[in-house]
C-alpha positions as YAML, in Angstrom:
chain: A
units: angstrom
residues:
- id: 1
  name: UNK
  ca: [15.53, 23.14, -12.47]
- id: 2
  name: UNK
  ca: [17.01, 23.10, -15.99]
- id: 3
  name: UNK
  ca: [18.32, 19.57, -15.52]
- id: 4
  name: UNK
  ca: [14.86, 18.46, -14.36]
- id: 5
  name: UNK
  ca: [13.25, 19.96, -17.47]
- id: 6
  name: UNK
  ca: [15.86, 18.34, -19.69]
- id: 7
  name: UNK
  ca: [15.11, 14.99, -18.03]
- id: 8
  name: UNK
  ca: [11.38, 15.40, -18.72]
- id: 9
  name: UNK
  ca: [12.05, 16.27, -22.37]
- id: 10
  name: UNK
  ca: [14.40, 13.28, -22.72]
- id: 11
  name: UNK
  ca: [11.82, 10.89, -21.25]
- id: 12
  name: UNK
  ca: [9.09, 12.27, -23.53]
- id: 13
  name: UNK
  ca: [11.22, 11.97, -26.68]
- id: 14
  name: UNK
  ca: [12.36, 8.47, -25.73]
- id: 15
  name: UNK
  ca: [8.83, 7.24, -25.08]
- id: 16
  name: UNK
  ca: [7.49, 8.89, -28.23]
- id: 17
  name: UNK
  ca: [10.12, 7.19, -30.37]
- id: 18
  name: UNK
  ca: [9.75, 3.77, -28.77]
- id: 19
  name: UNK
  ca: [5.95, 3.67, -28.66]
- id: 20
  name: UNK
  ca: [4.58, 5.03, -31.94]
- id: 21
  name: UNK
  ca: [1.09, 3.68, -31.21]
- id: 22
  name: UNK
  ca: [0.69, 5.91, -28.17]
- id: 23
  name: UNK
  ca: [-0.88, 9.28, -28.82]
- id: 24
  name: UNK
  ca: [0.40, 12.13, -26.65]
- id: 25
  name: UNK
  ca: [-1.58, 15.32, -26.19]
- id: 26
  name: UNK
  ca: [0.27, 18.45, -25.14]
- id: 27
  name: UNK
  ca: [-1.51, 21.43, -23.62]
- id: 28
  name: UNK
  ca: [-4.82, 22.10, -21.90]
- id: 29
  name: UNK
  ca: [-8.33, 22.33, -23.20]
- id: 30
  name: UNK
  ca: [-9.49, 25.75, -24.31]
- id: 31
  name: UNK
  ca: [-11.51, 27.57, -21.71]
- id: 32
  name: UNK
  ca: [-15.08, 28.69, -22.31]
- id: 33
  name: UNK
  ca: [-14.90, 32.47, -22.40]
- id: 34
  name: UNK
  ca: [-18.64, 32.77, -21.80]
- id: 35
  name: UNK
  ca: [-18.61, 30.87, -18.54]
- id: 36
  name: UNK
  ca: [-16.77, 32.49, -15.66]
- id: 37
  name: UNK
  ca: [-18.38, 30.24, -13.10]
- id: 38
  name: UNK
  ca: [-16.59, 27.17, -14.43]
- id: 39
  name: UNK
  ca: [-13.09, 28.64, -14.19]
- id: 40
  name: UNK
  ca: [-12.17, 26.61, -11.11]
- id: 41
  name: UNK
  ca: [-13.48, 23.39, -12.61]
- id: 42
  name: UNK
  ca: [-11.60, 24.14, -15.84]
- id: 43
  name: UNK
  ca: [-8.26, 24.55, -14.10]
- id: 44
  name: UNK
  ca: [-8.87, 21.40, -12.05]
- id: 45
  name: UNK
  ca: [-9.74, 19.47, -15.22]
- id: 46
  name: UNK
  ca: [-6.60, 20.74, -16.94]
- id: 47
  name: UNK
  ca: [-4.47, 19.72, -13.98]
- id: 48
  name: UNK
  ca: [-5.98, 16.23, -13.90]
- id: 49
  name: UNK
  ca: [-5.47, 15.88, -17.65]
- id: 50
  name: UNK
  ca: [-1.81, 16.77, -17.28]
- id: 51
  name: UNK
  ca: [-1.53, 14.20, -14.48]
- id: 52
  name: UNK
  ca: [-3.09, 11.61, -16.76]
- id: 53
  name: UNK
  ca: [-0.72, 12.50, -19.60]
- id: 54
  name: UNK
  ca: [2.32, 12.14, -17.35]
- id: 55
  name: UNK
  ca: [1.01, 8.82, -16.10]
- id: 56
  name: UNK
  ca: [0.49, 7.54, -19.66]
- id: 57
  name: UNK
  ca: [4.00, 8.63, -20.66]
- id: 58
  name: UNK
  ca: [5.61, 6.87, -17.70]
- id: 59
  name: UNK
  ca: [3.49, 3.76, -18.21]
- id: 60
  name: UNK
  ca: [4.40, 3.59, -21.91]
- id: 61
  name: UNK
  ca: [8.07, 4.02, -21.05]
- id: 62
  name: UNK
  ca: [7.96, 1.24, -18.46]
- id: 63
  name: UNK
  ca: [6.15, -1.08, -20.86]
- id: 64
  name: UNK
  ca: [8.80, -0.47, -23.48]
- id: 65
  name: UNK
  ca: [11.54, -1.22, -20.94]
- id: 66
  name: UNK
  ca: [9.86, -4.51, -20.03]
- id: 67
  name: UNK
  ca: [9.47, -5.34, -23.72]
- id: 68
  name: UNK
  ca: [13.17, -4.70, -24.32]
- id: 69
  name: UNK
  ca: [14.16, -6.89, -21.37]
- id: 70
  name: UNK
  ca: [12.04, -9.78, -22.64]
- id: 71
  name: UNK
  ca: [13.48, -9.51, -26.15]
- id: 72
  name: UNK
  ca: [17.00, -9.35, -24.73]
- id: 73
  name: UNK
  ca: [16.42, -12.42, -22.58]
- id: 74
  name: UNK
  ca: [15.26, -14.48, -25.58]
- id: 75
  name: UNK
  ca: [17.99, -13.08, -27.79]
- id: 76
  name: UNK
  ca: [15.51, -11.53, -30.21]
- id: 77
  name: UNK
  ca: [15.69, -8.19, -31.96]
- id: 78
  name: UNK
  ca: [11.98, -7.92, -32.77]
- id: 79
  name: UNK
  ca: [8.68, -9.34, -31.58]
- id: 80
  name: UNK
  ca: [7.73, -12.60, -33.36]
- id: 81
  name: UNK
  ca: [4.59, -12.46, -35.47]
- id: 82
  name: UNK
  ca: [1.89, -14.77, -34.09]
- id: 83
  name: UNK
  ca: [-1.34, -15.18, -36.03]
- id: 84
  name: UNK
  ca: [-4.83, -15.14, -34.48]
- id: 85
  name: UNK
  ca: [-5.20, -18.93, -34.75]
- id: 86
  name: UNK
  ca: [-1.87, -19.60, -33.07]
- id: 87
  name: UNK
  ca: [-2.69, -17.07, -30.39]
- id: 88
  name: UNK
  ca: [-6.05, -18.73, -29.69]
- id: 89
  name: UNK
  ca: [-4.41, -22.16, -29.56]
- id: 90
  name: UNK
  ca: [-1.82, -20.91, -27.06]
- id: 91
  name: UNK
  ca: [-4.46, -19.30, -24.86]
- id: 92
  name: UNK
  ca: [-6.57, -22.46, -24.85]
- id: 93
  name: UNK
  ca: [-3.55, -24.53, -23.88]
- id: 94
  name: UNK
  ca: [-2.58, -22.20, -21.06]
- id: 95
  name: UNK
  ca: [-6.16, -22.13, -19.76]
- id: 96
  name: UNK
  ca: [-6.04, -25.89, -19.20]
- id: 97
  name: UNK
  ca: [-2.82, -25.79, -17.21]
- id: 98
  name: UNK
  ca: [-3.64, -25.96, -13.50]
- id: 99
  name: UNK
  ca: [-0.35, -27.11, -11.98]
- id: 100
  name: UNK
  ca: [1.51, -23.86, -12.66]
- id: 101
  name: UNK
  ca: [1.48, -21.22, -9.95]
- id: 102
  name: UNK
  ca: [3.08, -17.81, -9.90]
- id: 103
  name: UNK
  ca: [4.42, -15.89, -6.93]
- id: 104
  name: UNK
  ca: [3.52, -12.24, -6.58]
- id: 105
  name: UNK
  ca: [5.00, -9.68, -4.24]
- id: 106
  name: UNK
  ca: [2.84, -6.76, -3.10]
- id: 107
  name: UNK
  ca: [3.64, -3.84, -0.82]
- id: 108
  name: UNK
  ca: [1.00, -1.72, 0.90]
- id: 109
  name: UNK
  ca: [1.47, 1.60, 2.65]
- id: 110
  name: UNK
  ca: [-0.49, 2.37, 5.81]
- id: 111
  name: UNK
  ca: [-3.71, 4.22, 5.05]
- id: 112
  name: UNK
  ca: [-5.10, 7.36, 6.68]
- id: 113
  name: UNK
  ca: [-8.61, 6.73, 5.33]
- id: 114
  name: UNK
  ca: [-10.64, 4.67, 7.77]
- id: 115
  name: UNK
  ca: [-13.83, 2.76, 6.89]
- id: 116
  name: UNK
  ca: [-17.06, 3.92, 8.51]
- id: 117
  name: UNK
  ca: [-17.18, 0.89, 10.78]
- id: 118
  name: UNK
  ca: [-14.15, 2.15, 12.75]
- id: 119
  name: UNK
  ca: [-14.50, 4.99, 15.26]
- id: 120
  name: UNK
  ca: [-12.04, 7.59, 14.01]
- id: 121
  name: UNK
  ca: [-11.73, 9.37, 17.38]
- id: 122
  name: UNK
  ca: [-10.91, 6.15, 19.19]
- id: 123
  name: UNK
  ca: [-8.51, 5.05, 16.46]
- id: 124
  name: UNK
  ca: [-6.54, 8.30, 16.54]
- id: 125
  name: UNK
  ca: [-6.63, 8.72, 20.33]
- id: 126
  name: UNK
  ca: [-3.11, 9.87, 21.21]
- id: 127
  name: UNK
  ca: [-3.69, 9.12, 24.90]
- id: 128
  name: UNK
  ca: [-3.91, 5.38, 24.21]
- id: 129
  name: UNK
  ca: [-0.14, 5.11, 23.81]
- id: 130
  name: UNK
  ca: [-0.48, 2.59, 20.98]
- id: 131
  name: UNK
  ca: [0.19, 2.79, 17.25]
- id: 132
  name: UNK
  ca: [-2.73, 1.67, 15.08]
- id: 133
  name: UNK
  ca: [-2.22, 0.98, 11.38]
- id: 134
  name: UNK
  ca: [-4.61, -0.07, 8.64]
- id: 135
  name: UNK
  ca: [-3.72, -1.25, 5.13]
- id: 136
  name: UNK
  ca: [-6.07, -1.10, 2.16]
- id: 137
  name: UNK
  ca: [-5.59, -4.71, 1.05]
- id: 138
  name: UNK
  ca: [-7.67, -6.18, -1.76]
- id: 139
  name: UNK
  ca: [-8.73, -9.85, -1.59]
- id: 140
  name: UNK
  ca: [-7.78, -12.28, -4.34]
- id: 141
  name: UNK
  ca: [-10.27, -14.08, -6.54]
- id: 142
  name: UNK
  ca: [-11.24, -17.42, -5.01]
- id: 143
  name: UNK
  ca: [-10.91, -19.10, -8.42]
- id: 144
  name: UNK
  ca: [-7.18, -18.28, -8.40]
- id: 145
  name: UNK
  ca: [-6.72, -20.52, -5.34]
- id: 146
  name: UNK
  ca: [-4.45, -17.99, -3.59]
- id: 147
  name: UNK
  ca: [-2.01, -18.95, -0.86]
- id: 148
  name: UNK
  ca: [-0.01, -16.63, 1.38]
- id: 149
  name: UNK
  ca: [3.67, -17.56, 1.35]
- id: 150
  name: UNK
  ca: [4.85, -14.80, 3.65]
- id: 151
  name: UNK
  ca: [3.56, -11.52, 5.05]
- id: 152
  name: UNK
  ca: [5.67, -8.99, 6.93]
- id: 153
  name: UNK
  ca: [4.74, -5.81, 8.77]
- id: 154
  name: UNK
  ca: [7.66, -3.36, 8.62]
- id: 155
  name: UNK
  ca: [7.95, -0.62, 11.24]
- id: 156
  name: UNK
  ca: [10.62, 2.06, 11.32]
- id: 157
  name: UNK
  ca: [12.39, 2.77, 14.62]
- id: 158
  name: UNK
  ca: [12.90, 6.44, 15.41]
- id: 159
  name: UNK
  ca: [16.12, 7.85, 16.78]
- id: 160
  name: UNK
  ca: [16.51, 7.04, 20.47]
- id: 161
  name: UNK
  ca: [17.36, 9.98, 22.70]
- id: 162
  name: UNK
  ca: [20.43, 9.04, 24.73]
- id: 163
  name: UNK
  ca: [21.08, 10.29, 28.22]
- id: 164
  name: UNK
  ca: [23.33, 9.45, 31.16]
- id: 165
  name: UNK
  ca: [20.52, 8.16, 33.32]
- id: 166
  name: UNK
  ca: [19.11, 4.89, 34.59]
- id: 167
  name: UNK
  ca: [16.05, 5.17, 32.35]
- id: 168
  name: UNK
  ca: [18.29, 5.13, 29.27]
- id: 169
  name: UNK
  ca: [19.30, 1.54, 29.96]
- id: 170
  name: UNK
  ca: [15.64, 0.55, 30.27]
- id: 171
  name: UNK
  ca: [14.95, 1.43, 26.63]
- id: 172
  name: UNK
  ca: [17.99, -0.14, 24.98]
- id: 173
  name: UNK
  ca: [15.62, -2.98, 24.24]
- id: 174
  name: UNK
  ca: [11.84, -2.70, 24.14]
- id: 175
  name: UNK
  ca: [9.10, -5.30, 24.16]
- id: 176
  name: UNK
  ca: [6.84, -5.00, 21.12]
- id: 177
  name: UNK
  ca: [3.41, -6.61, 20.91]
- id: 178
  name: UNK
  ca: [1.45, -6.67, 17.64]
- id: 179
  name: UNK
  ca: [-2.26, -7.49, 17.69]
- id: 180
  name: UNK
  ca: [-4.82, -7.91, 14.94]
- id: 181
  name: UNK
  ca: [-8.28, -6.41, 15.38]
- id: 182
  name: UNK
  ca: [-10.90, -9.11, 14.81]
- id: 183
  name: UNK
  ca: [-13.72, -6.61, 15.22]
- id: 184
  name: UNK
  ca: [-13.72, -2.90, 14.32]
- id: 185
  name: UNK
  ca: [-12.66, -0.52, 17.08]
- id: 186
  name: UNK
  ca: [-15.82, 1.32, 18.13]
- id: 187
  name: UNK
  ca: [-18.30, 1.72, 20.95]
- id: 188
  name: UNK
  ca: [-21.21, -0.68, 20.94]
- id: 189
  name: UNK
  ca: [-24.61, -0.61, 22.58]
- id: 190
  name: UNK
  ca: [-24.60, -3.68, 24.82]
- id: 191
  name: UNK
  ca: [-27.66, -2.82, 26.96]
- id: 192
  name: UNK
  ca: [-30.37, -4.51, 24.87]
- id: 193
  name: UNK
  ca: [-32.18, -6.85, 27.25]
- id: 194
  name: UNK
  ca: [-29.40, -6.36, 29.79]
- id: 195
  name: UNK
  ca: [-30.39, -3.48, 32.08]
- id: 196
  name: UNK
  ca: [-27.28, -3.90, 34.25]
- id: 197
  name: UNK
  ca: [-24.97, -2.89, 31.39]
- id: 198
  name: UNK
  ca: [-24.17, 0.64, 30.33]
- id: 199
  name: UNK
  ca: [-24.58, 2.05, 26.85]
- id: 200
  name: UNK
  ca: [-21.52, 2.76, 24.76]
- id: 201
  name: UNK
  ca: [-19.32, -0.05, 26.06]
- id: 202
  name: UNK
  ca: [-16.03, -0.42, 24.20]
- id: 203
  name: UNK
  ca: [-15.60, -4.07, 23.30]
- id: 204
  name: UNK
  ca: [-12.22, -4.88, 21.77]
- id: 205
  name: UNK
  ca: [-11.64, -8.23, 20.08]
- id: 206
  name: UNK
  ca: [-8.01, -8.82, 19.17]
- id: 207
  name: UNK
  ca: [-5.57, -11.62, 18.47]
- id: 208
  name: UNK
  ca: [-1.90, -11.50, 19.42]
- id: 209
  name: UNK
  ca: [0.19, -12.09, 16.33]
- id: 210
  name: UNK
  ca: [3.70, -11.44, 17.59]
- id: 211
  name: UNK
  ca: [5.59, -10.32, 20.66]
- id: 212
  name: UNK
  ca: [9.34, -10.01, 21.14]
- id: 213
  name: UNK
  ca: [12.11, -8.04, 22.80]
- id: 214
  name: UNK
  ca: [13.60, -5.75, 20.13]
- id: 215
  name: UNK
  ca: [16.84, -3.71, 20.28]
- id: 216
  name: UNK
  ca: [15.99, -0.03, 19.85]
- id: 217
  name: UNK
  ca: [18.52, 0.77, 17.13]
- id: 218
  name: UNK
  ca: [17.91, 4.20, 15.68]
- id: 219
  name: UNK
  ca: [16.78, 4.53, 12.07]
- id: 220
  name: UNK
  ca: [16.32, 0.80, 11.44]
- id: 221
  name: UNK
  ca: [13.37, -1.34, 10.44]
- id: 222
  name: UNK
  ca: [11.67, -4.07, 12.46]
- id: 223
  name: UNK
  ca: [10.16, -6.94, 10.45]
- id: 224
  name: UNK
  ca: [7.14, -8.61, 12.05]
- id: 225
  name: UNK
  ca: [5.49, -11.78, 10.65]
- id: 226
  name: UNK
  ca: [1.74, -11.29, 10.11]
- id: 227
  name: UNK
  ca: [0.93, -14.15, 7.74]
- id: 228
  name: UNK
  ca: [-2.20, -15.11, 9.66]
- id: 229
  name: UNK
  ca: [-3.73, -11.65, 9.21]
- id: 230
  name: UNK
  ca: [-2.85, -11.51, 5.51]
- id: 231
  name: UNK
  ca: [-4.48, -14.91, 5.02]
- id: 232
  name: UNK
  ca: [-7.69, -13.62, 6.62]
- id: 233
  name: UNK
  ca: [-7.88, -10.58, 4.35]
- id: 234
  name: UNK
  ca: [-6.54, -11.84, 1.02]
- id: 235
  name: UNK
  ca: [-7.44, -15.54, 0.97]
- id: 236
  name: UNK
  ca: [-10.46, -15.77, 3.29]
- id: 237
  name: UNK
  ca: [-11.86, -12.39, 2.16]
- id: 238
  name: UNK
  ca: [-12.54, -11.34, 5.74]
- id: 239
  name: UNK
  ca: [-12.85, -7.73, 6.77]
- id: 240
  name: UNK
  ca: [-9.66, -5.89, 7.59]
- id: 241
  name: UNK
  ca: [-9.82, -3.98, 10.88]
- id: 242
  name: UNK
  ca: [-6.10, -3.18, 11.18]
- id: 243
  name: UNK
  ca: [-3.29, -3.72, 13.67]
- id: 244
  name: UNK
  ca: [-2.46, -2.30, 17.08]
- id: 245
  name: UNK
  ca: [1.17, -2.05, 18.21]
- id: 246
  name: UNK
  ca: [2.03, -1.77, 21.91]
- id: 247
  name: UNK
  ca: [5.49, -1.07, 23.34]
- id: 248
  name: UNK
  ca: [6.87, -1.75, 26.85]
- id: 249
  name: UNK
  ca: [10.23, -1.25, 28.49]
- id: 250
  name: UNK
  ca: [12.24, -4.08, 30.07]
- id: 251
  name: UNK
  ca: [10.23, -3.70, 33.29]
- id: 252
  name: UNK
  ca: [6.92, -4.14, 31.43]
- id: 253
  name: UNK
  ca: [6.07, -0.45, 31.79]
- id: 254
  name: UNK
  ca: [4.10, 0.93, 28.86]
- id: 255
  name: UNK
  ca: [5.86, 3.31, 26.45]
- id: 256
  name: UNK
  ca: [4.11, 5.50, 23.91]
- id: 257
  name: UNK
  ca: [4.54, 3.55, 20.67]
- id: 258
  name: UNK
  ca: [4.54, 6.79, 18.68]
- id: 259
  name: UNK
  ca: [7.81, 7.81, 20.35]
- id: 260
  name: UNK
  ca: [9.42, 4.52, 19.27]
- id: 261
  name: UNK
  ca: [8.03, 3.94, 15.77]
- id: 262
  name: UNK
  ca: [7.52, 6.36, 12.89]
- id: 263
  name: UNK
  ca: [3.91, 7.16, 12.12]
- id: 264
  name: UNK
  ca: [1.79, 7.11, 8.99]
- id: 265
  name: UNK
  ca: [2.51, 9.39, 6.04]
- id: 266
  name: UNK
  ca: [-0.74, 10.06, 4.25]
- id: 267
  name: UNK
  ca: [0.96, 11.11, 0.99]
- id: 268
  name: UNK
  ca: [1.76, 7.50, 0.07]
- id: 269
  name: UNK
  ca: [-0.65, 5.57, -2.21]
- id: 270
  name: UNK
  ca: [-2.39, 2.47, -0.90]
- id: 271
  name: UNK
  ca: [-0.18, 0.11, -2.91]
- id: 272
  name: UNK
  ca: [3.43, 0.86, -3.82]
- id: 273
  name: UNK
  ca: [6.13, -0.80, -5.88]
- id: 274
  name: UNK
  ca: [8.31, -3.30, -4.03]
- id: 275
  name: UNK
  ca: [11.63, -2.12, -5.45]
- id: 276
  name: UNK
  ca: [13.64, -1.84, -2.25]
- id: 277
  name: UNK
  ca: [14.05, -3.85, 0.93]
- id: 278
  name: UNK
  ca: [12.70, -0.80, 2.68]
- id: 279
  name: UNK
  ca: [10.95, 2.11, 1.04]
- id: 280
  name: UNK
  ca: [13.02, 4.78, 2.73]
- id: 281
  name: UNK
  ca: [15.67, 4.89, 0.01]
- id: 282
  name: UNK
  ca: [13.13, 4.84, -2.80]
- id: 283
  name: UNK
  ca: [10.44, 7.15, -1.47]
- id: 284
  name: UNK
  ca: [12.14, 8.83, 1.47]
- id: 285
  name: UNK
  ca: [9.32, 7.41, 3.57]
- id: 286
  name: UNK
  ca: [9.32, 5.82, 7.01]
- id: 287
  name: UNK
  ca: [5.61, 4.98, 7.01]
- id: 288
  name: UNK
  ca: [4.62, 1.44, 8.07]
- id: 289
  name: UNK
  ca: [4.64, -1.07, 5.21]
- id: 290
  name: UNK
  ca: [2.91, -4.42, 4.72]
- id: 291
  name: UNK
  ca: [4.81, -6.75, 2.38]
- id: 292
  name: UNK
  ca: [2.98, -9.83, 1.07]
- id: 293
  name: UNK
  ca: [4.19, -12.80, -0.98]
- id: 294
  name: UNK
  ca: [1.40, -14.95, -2.40]
- id: 295
  name: UNK
  ca: [0.99, -17.65, -5.03]
- id: 296
  name: UNK
  ca: [-1.91, -17.94, -7.46]
- id: 297
  name: UNK
  ca: [-2.94, -19.91, -10.51]
- id: 298
  name: UNK
  ca: [-2.12, -17.46, -13.32]
- id: 299
  name: UNK
  ca: [-4.62, -18.57, -15.98]
- id: 300
  name: UNK
  ca: [-7.84, -17.52, -14.28]
- id: 301
  name: UNK
  ca: [-9.56, -14.23, -13.68]
- id: 302
  name: UNK
  ca: [-6.97, -11.75, -12.52]
- id: 303
  name: UNK
  ca: [-7.07, -10.17, -9.08]
- id: 304
  name: UNK
  ca: [-8.74, -6.83, -8.73]
- id: 305
  name: UNK
  ca: [-6.28, -4.02, -9.28]
- id: 306
  name: UNK
  ca: [-6.42, -0.38, -8.40]
- id: 307
  name: UNK
  ca: [-6.31, 2.28, -11.06]
- id: 308
  name: UNK
  ca: [-3.58, 4.61, -9.84]
- id: 309
  name: UNK
  ca: [-4.81, 7.55, -11.90]
- id: 310
  name: UNK
  ca: [-8.34, 7.21, -10.52]
- id: 311
  name: UNK
  ca: [-6.97, 7.23, -6.97]
- id: 312
  name: UNK
  ca: [-4.98, 10.39, -7.66]
- id: 313
  name: UNK
  ca: [-7.97, 12.11, -9.28]
- id: 314
  name: UNK
  ca: [-10.15, 11.17, -6.31]
- id: 315
  name: UNK
  ca: [-7.68, 12.74, -3.92]
- id: 316
  name: UNK
  ca: [-7.47, 15.88, -6.04]
- id: 317
  name: UNK
  ca: [-11.24, 16.31, -6.27]
- id: 318
  name: UNK
  ca: [-11.94, 15.57, -2.61]
- id: 319
  name: UNK
  ca: [-8.85, 17.31, -1.27]
- id: 320
  name: UNK
  ca: [-7.50, 14.23, 0.49]
- id: 321
  name: UNK
  ca: [-3.80, 13.62, 0.88]
...
């Protein structure tokens, strides 16, 4: 515990010294002694303010680290002074460059929050034997002319229970099928003008993206190409209805996918840093991950980005993990 506190103090002092233009506020707001009914809201506000302060400290520290790396790469010891006219001239020049494209890597963690168009009971039906995952992916601006270079769905294989039996050999390798939902999973009323049809018919529209025989090696990751789905969501701005993963043994008998692959961990944010080949070492997480490489024209309106602090505050207020 003492080493953790010392680390926090060291980070704070380092950031404070390196970023003099950042104002840090220590402590909570004073409570209103005349209002006992707002005590809960006061403590919640204080907690959120401390979260925001920690976020600002970490962000300032990371910015300073990036600044130092850039200066080191150019062999400079200080930032060059560029006047307003030179800055405007540079921006105008960059705005007219259309041949330059940048590659961006994004990683998304599977989400537990489903949109209203998806039937939550059907989605989470454990009797289905499938694993359904949804990623909160934001589309790119059309003016940026985005292109998907590569998109990979990463699933973590659980430990396989070994036994001296014939069934054990049947699961050394498993057949995995990944499908993309083209329509939201829900029951639809199909009886309008068709008296011979029942109400509440489940109509599933899917597209097979990938199927293969995979060795069930415990505690490893399976990488599945899903570029077509990422193109639909990010480039074409089509609605994202998620994936369904089915698993079969070597005799084409269905296996519960949740016994083969690790499930969703709701504690992860929608978008995470891509700092490791897998996120297990960095976050200790085995939740499904969607990794996307895309190219865009950099000198146009930037893609929509999430505000991490706002997401955390929303979870705190609404009690969602």
